[in-house]
Phi, psi and omega in degrees: 000321179301318180303320176300322179293316175298319172298319176292325175298311177304318178294329183272350180294152178305142179300322184300326184292313178305315181289323180300333178292346179264353187292148179294331178295125179295314179299325177285323176295324176299311182295323176296317182292325179285325176294323179290315181298316179298323178293319182295307178309312181301318182285322179289333182279349179282142178290139179282123180256117181255113184278139176277122178307323187275357182269123179283138176272134179251132175288152176262000000 
């Protein structure tokens, strides 16, 4: 389950950060890695909500 959450975090990371990992500038690579790490931490710190399949959803 954690693996799925990490994949979701990586998929949701900003495009500049993903591309930034491949840049020749070490400073840019570090900034990109920090941004991606922050995205992963943000997703993993959120509580995991497991929806009950038997629970009906009501519109607000």
